[in-house]
C-alpha positions as CSV (number, residue, x, y, z in Angstrom):
1,M,0.0,0.0,0.0
2,K,1.0,3.6,-0.5
3,P,2.2,4.9,2.9
4,L,0.8,8.0,4.5
5,F,3.7,10.0,5.9
6,W,2.7,11.5,9.2
7,T,4.1,12.2,12.7
8,K,2.9,9.5,14.9
9,L,1.7,10.1,18.6
10,N,2.1,7.3,21.1
11,E,-0.4,6.5,23.7
12,A,1.2,8.7,26.4
13,S,1.2,11.7,24.0
14,A,-2.4,11.1,23.0
15,K,-3.7,10.7,26.6
16,N,-6.1,13.5,27.6
17,T,-6.2,14.8,24.0
18,I,-8.8,14.6,21.3
19,W,-7.3,11.5,20.0
20,S,-8.3,9.6,23.2
21,K,-11.9,10.5,22.7
22,L,-12.2,9.3,19.0
23,D,-14.0,6.1,17.8
24,Y,-11.5,3.7,16.4
25,Q,-14.3,1.3,15.2
26,I,-15.0,3.1,12.0
27,S,-16.1,1.0,9.1
28,L,-13.6,1.6,6.2
29,P,-14.2,1.0,2.4
30,Q,-11.2,-1.3,2.3
31,E,-11.7,-2.5,-1.3
32,L,-11.7,1.1,-2.6
33,I,-8.7,2.0,-0.5
34,D,-6.9,-1.1,-1.7
35,Q,-7.8,-0.3,-5.3
36,E,-6.9,3.4,-5.1
37,F,-3.9,3.3,-2.9
38,C,-2.3,0.0,-3.9
39,A,1.4,0.4,-4.3
40,V,2.3,0.3,-8.0
41,E,5.3,-1.9,-8.6
42,K,8.1,0.0,-10.3
43,K,9.1,-1.3,-13.6
44,A,12.6,-2.2,-14.1
45,P,14.3,0.5,-16.1
46,E,14.5,-0.4,-19.7
47,E,17.9,-1.0,-21.0
48,T,19.1,2.0,-23.1
49,K,19.4,1.0,-26.7
50,E,22.5,2.1,-28.4
51,A,21.9,4.6,-31.1
52,P,22.9,3.2,-34.6
53,P,26.2,4.5,-35.7
54,E,25.9,7.5,-38.0
55,K,26.5,6.7,-41.7
56,E,29.9,7.8,-42.8
57,K,29.8,10.8,-45.1
58,T,30.6,10.3,-48.7
59,L,34.1,11.5,-49.6
60,I,33.8,13.7,-52.6
61,L,37.1,14.9,-54.3
62,L,36.0,15.9,-57.7
63,D,34.4,19.2,-58.8
64,P,30.8,19.0,-57.3
65,K,29.0,19.6,-60.6
66,R,31.2,17.2,-62.5
67,W,30.7,14.7,-59.7
68,Q,27.0,15.1,-59.9
69,N,26.8,14.6,-63.6
70,L,29.1,11.5,-63.5
71,S,27.0,10.1,-60.7
72,I,23.9,10.4,-62.9
73,L,25.7,8.9,-65.9
74,L,26.8,5.9,-63.9
75,T,23.2,5.1,-62.9
76,R,22.6,4.4,-66.6
77,F,24.6,1.2,-66.2
78,P,22.3,-0.7,-63.9
79,G,23.8,-3.8,-62.4
80,M,27.3,-2.9,-63.6
81,S,30.2,-2.1,-61.3
82,E,33.1,0.2,-62.1
83,V,35.1,-2.8,-63.0
84,D,32.3,-4.1,-65.3
85,I,32.3,-0.7,-67.1
86,K,36.1,-0.8,-67.4
87,N,36.1,-4.2,-68.9
88,A,33.3,-3.2,-71.4
89,L,35.5,-0.3,-72.5
90,I,38.6,-2.4,-72.9
91,E,36.7,-5.1,-74.8
92,L,34.8,-2.5,-76.9
93,N,31.6,-4.2,-76.0
94,E,28.9,-2.4,-78.1
95,R,26.1,-4.4,-76.4
96,L,26.9,-2.9,-73.0
97,I,28.2,0.5,-74.2
98,T,25.7,2.0,-76.5
99,E,26.7,4.8,-78.9
100,D,25.0,7.4,-76.8
101,A,26.7,6.0,-73.6
102,L,30.0,6.2,-75.4
103,T,29.5,9.8,-76.3
104,N,28.7,10.6,-72.7
105,L,31.6,8.7,-71.3
106,L,33.9,10.6,-73.6
107,N,33.0,13.7,-71.6
108,F,34.2,11.9,-68.3
109,V,37.7,10.8,-68.9
110,P,40.0,11.8,-66.0
111,S,41.9,15.0,-66.7
112,D,45.6,15.2,-65.7
113,E,44.6,17.2,-62.6
114,E,42.0,14.7,-61.5
115,V,44.5,11.8,-62.0
116,E,47.0,13.6,-59.7
117,L,44.2,14.3,-57.2
118,L,43.2,10.6,-57.0
119,K,46.6,9.0,-57.1
120,P,47.0,9.0,-53.2
121,Y,43.9,6.8,-53.1
122,K,44.8,4.4,-55.8
123,D,46.2,1.5,-53.6
124,D,43.8,1.8,-50.7
125,P,40.7,3.8,-51.5
126,P,38.5,4.5,-48.4
127,A,35.2,2.9,-48.1
128,N,33.3,6.1,-48.2
129,L,34.9,7.3,-51.4
130,G,32.3,8.5,-53.9
131,K,31.3,6.3,-56.8
132,P,32.5,8.8,-59.5
133,E,36.0,8.7,-57.8
134,K,36.0,5.0,-57.6
135,Y,35.1,4.8,-61.4
136,F,38.0,7.2,-62.2
137,L,40.4,5.1,-60.1
138,C,39.2,2.1,-62.0
139,I,39.7,3.4,-65.5
140,M,42.9,5.5,-64.9
141,P,45.2,2.6,-65.7
142,I,43.8,2.3,-69.3
143,P,46.5,4.0,-71.5
144,E,45.4,6.8,-73.9
145,L,41.7,6.3,-72.9
146,K,40.5,9.5,-74.4
147,K,41.9,8.5,-77.9
148,R,40.6,4.9,-77.6
149,L,37.1,6.1,-76.9
150,T,37.3,8.8,-79.7
151,F,38.5,6.1,-82.2
152,W,35.8,3.7,-81.1
153,Q,33.2,6.5,-81.7
154,L,34.8,7.2,-85.1
155,R,34.4,3.5,-86.0
156,R,30.8,3.5,-84.9
157,Q,29.9,6.7,-86.8
158,F,32.1,6.2,-89.8
159,S,29.4,4.6,-92.1
160,V,26.9,7.4,-91.4
161,K,29.5,10.2,-92.0
162,Y,30.9,8.5,-95.1
163,E,27.5,7.9,-96.7
164,E,26.4,11.4,-96.0
165,I,29.4,12.9,-97.8
166,E,29.1,10.3,-100.5
167,A,25.5,11.2,-101.1
168,Q,26.4,14.9,-101.5
169,V,29.1,14.1,-103.9
170,K,26.6,12.1,-106.0
171,I,24.1,15.0,-105.9
172,L,26.9,17.3,-107.3
173,A,27.8,14.7,-110.0
174,N,24.3,14.0,-111.1
175,A,23.4,17.8,-111.3
176,C,26.5,18.4,-113.5
177,K,25.3,15.5,-115.8
178,A,21.7,16.6,-115.8
179,T,22.7,20.2,-116.8
180,Q,25.0,19.1,-119.5
181,D,22.6,16.5,-121.0
182,S,19.5,18.7,-120.9
183,G,18.3,19.0,-124.5
184,S,15.6,21.4,-123.4
185,F,17.9,23.8,-121.7
186,R,20.2,23.9,-124.8
187,K,17.2,24.7,-127.0
188,I,15.9,27.4,-124.6
189,L,19.4,29.1,-124.7
190,E,19.3,28.9,-128.5
191,V,15.9,30.5,-128.8
192,V,16.6,33.2,-126.2
193,L,19.9,34.1,-127.9
194,A,18.0,34.5,-131.2
195,F,15.3,36.6,-129.6
196,G,17.8,38.8,-127.8
197,N,20.0,39.4,-130.8
198,Y,16.9,40.4,-132.8
199,L,15.8,42.8,-130.1
200,N,19.3,44.2,-129.7
201,G,20.0,44.4,-133.4
202,G,21.8,47.5,-134.4
203,T,23.1,48.2,-130.9
204,N,26.2,47.4,-129.0
205,R,24.3,44.6,-127.3
206,G,23.6,42.9,-130.6
207,S,25.4,40.2,-132.4
208,A,26.1,38.4,-129.1
209,A,27.7,35.0,-129.3
210,G,26.1,34.1,-125.9
211,F,25.0,35.6,-122.7
212,K,25.5,35.1,-118.9
213,I,23.1,32.5,-117.5
214,E,21.7,34.9,-115.0
215,T,20.1,36.7,-118.0
216,L,17.4,34.0,-117.9
217,L,15.9,35.4,-114.7
218,K,15.5,38.8,-116.5
219,L,13.2,37.4,-119.3
220,T,10.1,38.1,-117.1
221,D,11.2,41.8,-116.6
222,L,10.7,42.6,-120.3
223,K,7.0,43.1,-121.0
224,G,5.1,43.0,-124.3
225,S,3.4,46.2,-125.7
226,S,0.0,44.6,-126.4
227,D,-0.3,42.9,-123.1
228,S,1.8,44.1,-120.2
229,K,1.3,40.8,-118.4
230,K,3.0,38.9,-121.2
231,T,6.8,38.8,-120.8
232,M,9.6,37.8,-123.2
233,L,9.5,34.4,-121.6
234,H,5.9,34.0,-122.7
235,F,7.0,34.6,-126.4
236,V,10.0,32.3,-126.1
237,I,7.9,29.4,-124.8
238,E,5.0,30.1,-127.4
239,H,7.6,30.0,-130.1
240,M,9.0,26.7,-128.8
241,M,5.5,25.3,-128.6
242,K,5.3,25.7,-132.4
243,E,8.8,25.0,-133.4
244,C,10.2,22.5,-130.9
245,P,7.4,21.2,-128.6
246,N,9.5,18.3,-127.5
247,N,11.9,20.6,-125.7
248,L,9.5,22.1,-123.2
249,D,9.9,19.5,-120.3
250,L,12.7,21.4,-118.6
251,H,11.6,20.5,-115.1
252,A,11.9,16.7,-115.6
253,E,15.4,17.2,-116.9
254,F,16.4,19.6,-114.1
255,L,15.0,17.5,-111.1
256,P,18.6,16.5,-110.0
257,L,19.4,20.2,-109.7
258,E,17.1,20.9,-106.7
259,K,19.3,19.2,-104.2
260,A,22.5,20.5,-105.7
261,A,21.2,24.1,-105.1
262,E,21.2,23.3,-101.4
263,L,24.8,21.9,-101.3
264,S,27.6,23.8,-99.4
265,I,30.9,22.8,-101.0
266,S,32.8,24.3,-98.0
267,N,30.9,22.0,-95.6
268,I,31.6,19.0,-97.8
269,K,35.3,19.9,-97.8
270,T,35.3,20.4,-94.1
271,N,33.6,17.1,-93.4
272,M,35.8,15.3,-95.9
273,K,39.0,16.7,-94.2
274,D,37.7,15.9,-90.7
275,L,37.0,12.3,-91.7
276,S,40.3,11.9,-93.5
277,D,42.3,13.5,-90.5
278,S,40.6,11.2,-88.0
279,I,41.5,8.1,-90.0
280,T,45.2,9.3,-90.3
281,Q,45.2,9.9,-86.5
282,L,44.0,6.4,-85.9
283,E,46.7,5.0,-88.2
284,H,49.4,6.9,-86.2
285,F,47.9,5.7,-82.9
286,L,47.9,2.0,-84.0
287,D,51.6,2.4,-84.6
288,Q,52.2,3.2,-80.9
289,K,52.9,0.6,-78.3
290,S,50.0,1.7,-76.0
291,S,47.5,0.6,-78.8
292,E,48.4,-3.0,-78.1
293,Y,46.7,-2.8,-74.6
294,G,43.6,-4.8,-74.5
295,N,44.0,-6.1,-78.1
296,F,42.8,-2.6,-79.3
297,K,45.3,-2.6,-82.3
298,N,44.2,-6.0,-83.6
299,N,40.6,-5.0,-83.2
300,F,41.0,-1.9,-85.4
301,A,43.3,-3.2,-88.0
302,Q,40.6,-4.2,-90.5
303,F,38.6,-1.1,-89.9
304,L,41.7,1.0,-90.6
305,E,42.5,-0.8,-93.9
306,E,38.9,-0.5,-95.2
307,S,38.4,3.1,-94.1
308,L,41.7,4.3,-95.6
309,L,40.6,2.9,-99.0
310,K,37.1,4.3,-98.7
311,V,38.2,7.7,-97.7
312,K,40.7,7.8,-100.6
313,N,38.1,6.7,-103.1
314,L,35.6,9.3,-101.7
315,G,38.3,12.0,-102.0
316,D,38.9,11.0,-105.7
317,S,35.1,11.1,-106.4
318,F,34.7,14.5,-104.8
319,N,37.6,16.0,-106.7
320,H,36.2,14.5,-109.9
321,A,32.8,16.0,-109.2
322,L,34.4,19.4,-108.7
323,F,36.4,19.1,-111.8
324,T,33.3,18.1,-113.7
325,F,31.4,21.2,-112.3
326,S,34.2,23.4,-113.3
327,N,33.9,22.1,-116.9
328,V,30.1,22.5,-116.9
329,A,30.4,26.1,-115.6
330,T,33.0,26.9,-118.3
331,F,30.8,25.1,-120.9
332,F,27.9,27.5,-120.1
333,G,30.0,30.6,-120.2
334,E,30.6,30.9,-116.5
335,D,33.9,31.5,-114.6
336,P,34.4,28.4,-112.6
337,K,36.4,30.3,-110.0
338,Q,33.5,32.6,-109.4
339,A,30.6,30.2,-109.8
340,A,29.8,28.2,-106.7
341,P,27.7,25.1,-107.3
342,D,24.9,26.1,-105.0
343,T,24.7,29.5,-106.7
344,F,24.9,28.2,-110.2
345,F,22.3,25.4,-109.8
346,G,20.1,27.7,-107.6
347,L,19.9,30.1,-110.5
348,L,18.9,27.3,-112.9
349,V,16.3,26.0,-110.4
350,N,14.8,29.5,-110.1
351,F,14.6,29.8,-113.9
352,D,12.9,26.4,-114.0
353,K,10.3,27.7,-111.6
354,L,9.7,30.8,-113.8
355,F,9.5,28.5,-116.9
356,I,6.9,26.3,-115.3
357,A,4.9,29.3,-114.0
358,T,4.9,30.9,-117.5
359,K,3.9,27.7,-119.2
360,N,1.0,27.4,-116.8
361,D,0.0,31.0,-117.5
362,I,0.1,30.4,-121.3
363,A,-2.1,27.2,-120.8
364,Q,-4.6,29.2,-118.8
365,R,-4.7,32.0,-121.3
366,A,-5.2,29.5,-124.1
367,A,-8.1,27.8,-122.1
368,L,-9.8,31.2,-121.6
369,E,-9.3,32.1,-125.3
370,K,-10.8,28.9,-126.4
371,K,-13.9,29.5,-124.2
372,R,-14.1,33.0,-125.6
373,L,-14.0,31.7,-129.2
374,E,-16.5,28.9,-128.4
375,A,-18.8,31.5,-126.9
376,L,-18.5,33.7,-130.0
377,A,-19.1,30.8,-132.3
378,K,-22.2,29.8,-130.3
379,K,-23.5,33.3,-130.4
380,A,-22.9,33.7,-134.2
381,K,-24.6,30.3,-134.8
382,S,-27.6,31.4,-132.7
383,Q,-27.9,34.6,-134.8
384,N,-27.7,32.8,-138.1
385,Q,-30.5,30.5,-137.0
386,N,-32.7,33.4,-136.2
C-alpha cells in the first residue's frame, strides 16, 4: 500500500487529547482503499538502446558539378560495377556500351589534374569514397583512354558520316550531268539568244555570241506592248511550242538540280577533311605501343584498312565532281572560279520555276481564249438560226 507519511503520537502523548476521545471502530471502504492506494510496482528501467552509428559521409574529391553529372551517368549502367564498365570499355563491348553512352563517357575521362588528385587513393581507396571517384580510379590505368574512346566512336559513326558525304558528292555529279545532258535547256538558250540578238540588233548589245546564264531570270522583266502581263519568256515558250514542242519539259530534266542548289561545298570539304584526318590519326595511334593494350590494335586493324581505302576513293570522287562542275560552268560561259555550285544550280532551279509558271499562264490564257471563241461561235450560230 502507499504509505501516508505523518508524525505518529504514542499513547502517552495522546492521553487526555482529542485522540483519546475518537471512535476507532469506523467501518472503512477497504476495497476502494486497496484499489486506489495500492502500491504500484516499479518497472525495471529499460535498457538503453545504443543509437545506430551515423553513416559515414561520402568523400567527394571531384568538382561538385562534375561529380553530380558523372553520378547520374553511372546510374545508366544498372547492375554494372566500375570494374564491369572498365572491362566493357577495354573489350569494346557495343552491347553494354551504346553509342549514346560512349558519347557521354567521352566527356568523363579523368583529366591530368584529376589523376593527380586521385593518385593517393589508388592503392587503398577509403570505403566512403564517392562512386565517381571509384570509377575514375578504376579506368585510370587504361592508356590513352580519351583517344581509344574517340576512335571507337569514329568507327561506330564512320558509315553514317561516309555515306552522308558520298550522297552529297553524287548529288553534285548528277546535277552536272543533268545540266550538260539537258536538250531542253540547250534549245531554250538557243531561242533566247536568237530573240535577244533580234531585239538588240543595231546596238552594242547585238550580235552576241552568248550571254550570262543569270540573264534567264530577266526574261520576265521585259513586258510586251500589247499585253503588259506577257513577258519575253511567254513569247519564247510560245515560239518553242510551235517549233520544238519536245523541248519544253525542262523541269523533268532539271530535277537533280534541286538538291544541288542546297549543297555547301565548303561544308563538304570540311567534313571530308575531318574524316580523313581522323583516319590518319587512328593510323598513327595504332603504330604506338600503347595501342596493343586490351587487343585494341588487332581489333581496329581491319577497320583502318577498309576506311583508308574508302576515304581515298571518296576524295577522288569528290575531286572529280568538282572538276566536272568546273567544266560545266565553263561550258555554259561561267567563270568556274567565281561560280559556286549552289549559286549556279540555284539560278537554274529558279529559272525552271519561272519557266513552269509561265507555261501554266500560257495554258490558262489558251483555255480562256478557247472559251471566248467557243462563246462567239455559239453566239454567231444562234444569230444565223434566227
